[in-house]
C-alpha positions as CSV (number, residue, x, y, z in Angstrom):
1,M,0.0,0.0,0.0
2,S,2.8,2.4,-0.8
3,S,0.8,4.4,-3.4
4,F,0.5,7.3,-1.0
5,D,-3.2,7.3,-1.6
6,V,-4.9,8.5,1.7
7,G,-8.3,7.8,0.2
8,E,-7.4,4.1,-0.4
9,V,-6.2,3.7,3.2
10,R,-9.4,5.4,4.5
11,R,-11.6,3.1,2.3
12,E,-9.8,0.0,3.5
13,A,-10.1,1.1,7.1
14,D,-13.8,2.0,6.7
15,E,-14.4,-1.4,5.3
16,A,-12.6,-3.0,8.3
17,F,-14.6,-0.8,10.7
18,E,-17.9,-1.9,9.1
19,R,-16.9,-5.5,9.3
20,A,-16.0,-5.1,13.0
21,N,-19.3,-3.3,13.6
22,T,-21.2,-6.1,11.9
23,E,-19.4,-8.7,13.9
24,A,-20.0,-6.9,17.2
25,K,-22.9,-8.8,18.8
26,G,-25.6,-7.5,21.1
27,G,-24.2,-4.0,21.7
28,A,-20.7,-5.3,22.3
29,A,-17.9,-2.9,21.8
30,I,-16.3,-2.7,18.3
31,D,-12.8,-4.1,18.1
32,P,-10.8,-1.2,16.5
33,A,-7.6,-3.3,16.2
34,P,-8.0,-4.1,12.5
35,V,-8.6,-0.5,11.6
36,R,-5.6,0.6,13.7
37,E,-3.5,-2.0,12.0
38,I,-4.4,-0.7,8.5
39,Y,-3.4,2.8,9.4
40,E,-0.2,1.8,11.3
41,N,1.0,-0.5,8.5
42,A,0.5,2.3,5.9
43,L,2.2,4.9,8.1
44,M,5.1,2.5,8.6
45,D,5.4,1.6,5.0
46,W,5.2,5.2,3.8
47,T,7.6,6.5,6.3
48,D,10.1,3.8,5.5
49,E,9.8,4.5,1.8
50,L,10.4,8.2,2.3
51,N,13.3,7.6,4.7
52,D,14.9,5.2,2.1
53,E,14.9,8.0,-0.4
54,A,17.3,10.1,1.8
55,G,15.9,13.5,0.6
56,G,15.5,12.7,-3.1
57,G,12.4,12.9,-5.2
58,G,11.9,16.6,-5.6
59,G,8.3,17.8,-5.9
60,D,6.9,14.3,-5.9
61,R,8.5,13.7,-2.5
62,A,6.8,16.9,-1.1
63,Q,3.4,15.5,-2.3
64,R,4.1,12.2,-0.7
65,E,5.2,13.9,2.6
66,A,2.0,15.9,2.6
67,A,0.1,12.6,2.1
68,L,1.9,11.1,5.0
69,V,0.9,14.0,7.2
70,E,-2.7,13.7,5.9
71,L,-2.7,10.0,6.9
72,W,-1.5,10.8,10.4
73,I,-4.4,13.3,10.8
74,A,-6.9,10.8,9.3
75,Y,-5.7,8.2,11.9
76,A,-6.1,10.6,14.7
77,A,-9.6,11.4,13.4
78,V,-10.5,7.7,13.6
79,E,-9.4,7.5,17.2
80,K,-11.4,10.6,17.9
81,K,-14.5,9.0,16.2
82,L,-13.9,6.0,18.6
83,R,-13.7,8.5,21.5
84,Q,-10.2,7.2,22.4
85,W,-8.8,10.6,23.5
86,K,-5.5,9.3,24.9
87,R,-4.9,7.5,21.6
88,V,-5.6,10.7,19.7
89,V,-2.9,12.3,21.7
90,T,-0.6,9.4,21.2
91,V,-1.1,9.5,17.4
92,F,-0.2,13.2,17.3
93,E,2.8,12.6,19.5
94,N,4.0,9.8,17.1
95,A,3.4,12.1,14.1
96,A,5.4,14.8,15.8
97,A,8.2,12.3,16.5
98,C,8.3,11.2,12.9
99,E,11.2,12.9,11.1
100,V,9.3,13.1,7.8
101,S,6.1,14.6,9.1
102,R,7.0,16.8,12.1
103,A,8.2,19.8,9.9
104,H,4.8,20.1,8.1
105,A,2.6,22.9,9.3
106,A,-0.6,20.9,8.5
107,L,0.3,18.5,11.4
108,W,0.6,21.3,13.9
109,L,-2.6,23.0,12.7
110,A,-4.7,19.9,12.9
């Protein structure tokens, strides 16, 4: 999933969320683990790919870095939707610790 397509990751995560919601029986809590795994895997893959480039890529790299930041923000939004406030903070802390995303203003304005 290294196409840097945030929409694709969101769609896959939404499908996983719907499956988890369908599988939750009798008002049981939804297991968010599959949704988190989708976001975390994409974040790890994208970050690794950008780190492997070592600063190359020009304008294309800037677009991919912006997509990475957008993905971090989307992941935090999912945790917010789940009302997992501590995890929202953790997602933003992890994004701020990421060398690729921490310099982008969009992260700090989210």
